[in-house]
Phi, psi and omega in degrees: 000149176229160175275144177204163175242130177286124183241357179177183182241145174250125180252129179220112181276333177251115181203170176304140183298335177288352176261355180301133179086357180266137178271128178256127182240142175271124184240138174255122181299145179227171170273183184297335179271358179095003178290125184297141173252186185259020182248137179242150179218147169258125184228146173285137181270115179256000188226018179062043176285165179215174182305132180094343181292142175269121191228166169254133180242133176253149184236167175066214183298332177298330181292339181262019183253001177275164177298326182287324190256000182305129177067016177261149182278071182235162179238350181214140178220139170276114185244004176196144170259125185277128175269322184198148173236126179249115181260134175286144181278000000 
């Protein structure tokens, strides 16, 4: 899993039928404190995230294990909205 910030929406009218009804969000990878990194990802939203939300993104076969993404041709899923991160000093 990685930390990311939702920065936009991806709209696709022509797509695999197993993606119909799924919201695609553009995410910018961050460090644990929310500082932006230089990596972007498109992820299926499984938790009703929105622009500006700090989220956890899962990749690979793990991305296809949520109720929303099961059997869909995806590689990334937003599977949690982060409320707080507590770092040990």
